[in-house]
C-alpha positions in Angstrom: 108.9 70.2 92.2 105.9 70.9 89.8 103.1 72.9 91.4 100.7 70.0 91.1 103.0 67.9 93.2 103.2 70.4 96.0 102.1 69.2 99.4 100.8 71.4 102.2 102.6 69.8 105.1 100.7 71.9 107.6 97.4 70.7 106.2 98.7 67.1 106.2 99.2 67.3 109.9 96.2 69.5 110.5 98.1 72.2 112.3 98.3 76.0 111.9 101.4 77.5 110.3 102.2 79.2 113.7 102.2 75.8 115.5 105.1 75.3 117.9 107.6 72.4 117.5 106.0 70.7 120.5 102.5 71.0 119.0 103.7 69.5 115.7 105.4 66.6 117.5 102.3 65.9 119.6 100.1 65.8 116.5 102.5 63.7 114.5 102.7 61.1 117.3 99.0 60.8 117.4 98.6 60.5 113.6 101.5 58.1 113.3 100.0 55.8 115.9 96.6 56.1 114.1 97.9 55.2 110.6 100.9 52.9 111.5 100.9 49.8 109.4 101.1 47.6 112.5 97.8 49.1 113.6 96.2 48.8 110.1 97.5 45.5 108.6 96.7 45.3 104.8 95.2 48.8 104.7 96.9 50.6 101.8 95.1 53.9 102.4 96.4 54.0 106.0 99.9 53.1 104.8 99.8 56.1 102.4 98.6 58.4 105.1 101.4 57.2 107.4 104.0 57.9 104.7 102.5 61.4 104.1 102.4 62.2 107.8 106.0 61.0 108.3 107.2 63.1 105.3 105.4 66.2 106.7 106.9 65.7 110.1 110.4 65.2 108.7 110.2 68.7 107.1 108.4 70.6 109.8 110.4 69.2 112.7 113.6 70.4 111.2 113.9 74.1 111.9 116.1 74.9 108.9 113.9 72.9 106.5 110.7 74.4 107.9 112.2 77.9 107.5 112.9 77.2 103.8 109.5 75.5 103.3 107.7 78.5 104.8 109.7 81.0 102.7 109.8 79.2 99.3 106.9 76.9 99.4 107.1 74.3 96.6 110.6 75.4 95.7 112.1 75.0 99.2 114.4 72.1 98.2 116.0 74.3 95.6 116.5 77.3 97.9 120.1 78.0 98.7 121.5 76.0 95.8 123.4 77.5 92.9 122.4 76.9 89.3 123.8 73.5 88.3 125.6 73.9 84.9 123.8 77.2 84.4 120.3 75.8 84.7 117.6 75.8 87.3 117.4 73.6 90.3 116.5 69.9 89.9 112.8 69.2 89.2 112.0 72.7 88.1 110.4 73.2 84.7 112.2 76.3 83.4 110.5 76.1 80.0 113.4 77.7 78.2 113.7 80.7 80.6 117.1 82.4 80.8 118.3 82.2 84.3 121.8 83.5 83.6 120.9 86.9 85.2 120.5 85.2 88.6 123.4 84.0 90.7 121.3 81.4 92.6 117.8 80.0 92.9 117.2 82.2 96.0 117.6 85.3 93.8 115.2 83.9 91.3 112.6 83.1 94.0 113.0 86.5 95.6 112.4 88.2 92.2 109.4 85.9 91.5 107.7 86.3 94.9 108.8 89.8 95.7 110.5 89.0 99.0 112.4 92.0 100.3 114.4 92.6 103.5 116.9 94.9 105.1 120.4 95.6 103.9 121.6 97.4 107.1 120.5 98.5 110.5 117.0 99.8 109.7 117.7 100.5 106.1 115.3 99.0 103.6 116.5 96.9 100.7 116.6 93.5 99.1 118.0 90.4 100.7 117.5 86.6 100.1 116.1 86.3 103.6 112.7 87.8 102.6 112.2 89.8 105.8 109.6 92.5 106.2 110.2 95.9 107.8 108.8 96.9 111.2 108.3 100.6 112.0 107.6 101.1 115.7 106.8 104.8 115.9 106.2 106.9 119.0 102.7 107.9 120.0 103.4 111.6 119.7 102.1 113.8 117.0 103.8 114.2 113.6 106.2 116.8 112.6 106.2 118.8 109.3 103.2 116.9 107.8 102.0 118.6 104.6 99.9 115.8 103.0 101.0 112.8 101.1 99.5 112.0 97.7 100.7 108.3 97.7 98.1 107.3 100.4 95.5 104.9 98.9 93.6 103.9 102.0 93.1 100.4 103.4 93.5 97.4 101.1 92.8 93.8 101.6 95.6 91.3 102.2 95.1 89.5 98.9 96.4 92.3 96.7 99.0 91.2 94.1 102.6 92.3 95.0 105.3 92.6 92.4 109.0 92.0 92.8 109.7 95.7 93.4 107.1 96.1 96.1 108.0 96.3 99.8 106.1 95.3 102.9 106.3 96.8 106.4 104.6 96.6 109.7 103.3 99.8 111.3 102.6 99.6 115.1 99.9 101.9 116.4 98.3 102.5 119.8 94.6 102.0 120.1 94.1 105.7 120.4 96.0 106.5 117.2 94.1 103.8 115.3 90.7 105.0 116.6 91.2 108.7 115.9 93.5 108.4 112.9 97.1 109.6 112.9 99.8 111.1 110.8 103.1 109.4 110.8 106.5 110.2 109.4 108.4 107.1 108.3 112.2 106.9 107.7 112.7 104.4 104.8 116.5 104.8 104.9 116.8 106.5 101.6 114.0 109.0 102.1 111.5 110.1 104.7 107.8 109.9 103.8 104.6 111.2 105.6 101.5 109.1 105.7 98.1 109.7 107.2 96.3 106.7 108.8 92.5 107.3 108.7 90.3 106.4 111.7 89.3 102.7 112.1 92.6 100.9 111.3 92.7 97.4 112.8 95.4 94.7 113.0 95.8 93.4 109.5 94.6 96.6 107.8 96.8 97.3 104.8 97.9 100.6 103.4 99.4 101.2 100.0 102.0 103.9 99.3 102.4 104.2 95.5 105.9 104.5 94.2 107.7 104.0 97.5 108.9 100.5 96.9 112.2 99.2 95.3 113.3 100.1 91.8 112.5 97.3 89.2 115.7 95.8 87.9 114.5 95.9 84.3 112.8 99.3 83.8 113.9 101.1 87.0 110.3 102.0 87.9 109.6 101.9 91.6 107.1 99.5 93.1 104.8 100.2 96.0 105.2 100.1 99.8 102.5 98.1 101.7 102.1 98.9 105.4 100.3 96.3 107.5 98.9 97.7 110.7 99.6 96.1 114.0 97.6 97.4 117.0 99.4 97.5 120.4 97.6 95.8 123.3 95.3 98.0 125.5 94.7 97.4 129.2 90.9 97.7 128.9 89.7 97.4 125.3 90.0 94.3 123.1 88.4 93.2 119.9 85.9 90.4 119.3 85.5 90.3 115.5 84.2 93.8 114.5 83.1 94.6 118.1 85.1 96.4 120.7 84.8 94.5 124.0 85.6 95.3 127.7 85.0 93.8 131.1 83.4 95.8 133.9 83.2 94.6 137.5 80.0 95.1 139.6 79.2 94.2 143.2 76.8 91.4 144.3 74.1 93.9 145.4 74.3 95.7 142.1 73.8 92.4 140.3 70.8 91.5 142.5 69.1 94.9 142.6 70.3 96.5 139.4 72.3 99.7 139.1 73.5 102.6 137.0 77.3 102.4 136.4 79.8 104.4 134.5 81.5 102.6 131.6 84.5 103.9 129.6 84.1 104.1 125.8 86.5 105.5 123.2 84.5 108.7 123.4 84.5 109.0 127.2 82.5 107.5 130.0 78.7 106.8 129.6 76.0 105.8 132.1 74.8 102.2 131.6 71.8 100.6 133.2 72.5 97.2 134.7 69.3 95.2 134.9 68.4 93.5 138.2 69.4 89.8 138.3 72.2 90.0 135.7 74.6 87.1 135.8 78.4 87.1 135.6 79.7 86.9 132.0 76.6 88.4 130.5 77.2 91.2 128.1 75.5 94.5 127.5 75.6 96.1 124.1 76.4 99.8 123.6 75.2 100.5 120.1 77.4 102.9 118.0 80.0 103.1 120.7 82.5 100.7 119.2 85.1 100.9 116.4 84.9 103.2 113.4 83.7 101.7 110.1 83.7 103.0 106.6 81.3 105.7 105.7 81.5 107.3 109.2 79.6 104.3 110.8 80.5 103.0 114.2 80.4 99.4 115.5 79.2 98.4 118.9 80.9 98.1 122.3 80.2 94.9 124.3 80.4 95.3 128.1 81.0 91.9 129.7 79.8 91.9 133.4 82.0 90.4 136.1 80.3 90.1 139.6 83.1 90.7 142.1 82.5 90.0 145.8 84.3 92.2 148.3 87.4 90.8 149.9 87.4 92.9 153.1 84.0 93.4 154.9 83.3 96.0 157.5 81.4 94.7 160.6 78.2 96.2 159.3 78.6 94.7 155.9 79.3 91.3 157.4 76.3 91.5 159.6 73.9 92.3 156.7 75.4 89.6 154.5 74.8 87.1 157.3 71.2 88.3 157.7 70.8 87.8 153.9 72.2 84.3 154.1 69.9 83.4 157.0 66.8 84.8 155.2 67.7 83.7 151.7 65.1 81.5 150.0 66.8 81.1 146.7 69.1 78.1 146.1 70.9 78.2 142.7 72.0 74.6 143.2 68.6 73.0 143.8 68.7 71.2 140.4 72.0 69.5 141.2 70.2 67.1 143.5 68.7 65.3 140.5 72.1 64.8 138.7 73.4 61.2 138.7 75.8 59.2 136.6 
């Protein structure tokens, strides 16, 4: 299929590439009903949309076809086929290219797109499956680290990869990513040491020069790209570049204001809660968030959650009842004016 004829079936249905089979079916039924010829008699544009939607659903609803489509893109129909009569798959403009060195279209695509996988239990290598490596290392300190010249820092996700490059996922705890960490990775054929600088986030990419596969033509080694994956934390999460957390306070602290202790990556700090704060409001702790380049720090956002006590002592109940009796504020007074 020529590149100009390639259709993004996910875009046709308007779903994300991670959409489940049930989500795809639900969206397809809605669009098919919208563009069905019976619902749009004589409407050629709606008829074209209906055919396009049906074609997209046919591919994405089939697990095997979807897998090939995700892996090979516009060449998915040719994936898994041998070369007919020594040539490329049907519909592919080979422009005189010599494909005799490849045993199948899969091998050509893997060479073209740089898809690598594993050849054994945990051992890196090439395979038509196009898998990536996942290194889930322990949270302890490194052993025998003496510096590693191949470390190039974080890179964006759009960097060009060659056929001899490898990709791997490196899982880090939030503490490791915040402070920076040194890791020893077993690549199967060798062990390498790498230092992760402070401030890594999920999606951060690290390049290790010369640690990829050997090029089949000149035997020069490609690079190894490590994509960081942060493990979930029980208290801290991310909202864009900000570190966020939720801190509970009592009703009296919300009414009267208070000073509370809030955990940060550097340790607990005292935070002033203003009187009259509402649940779900956030307080900003400037410079207490995630590390940024040039030794800068982001902010930490503290989301307030007002939590009433479940068990009251007799004295507490007495005073809450007195407050209820004497209370003049009615937060629902405006609801009286609401009508259909």
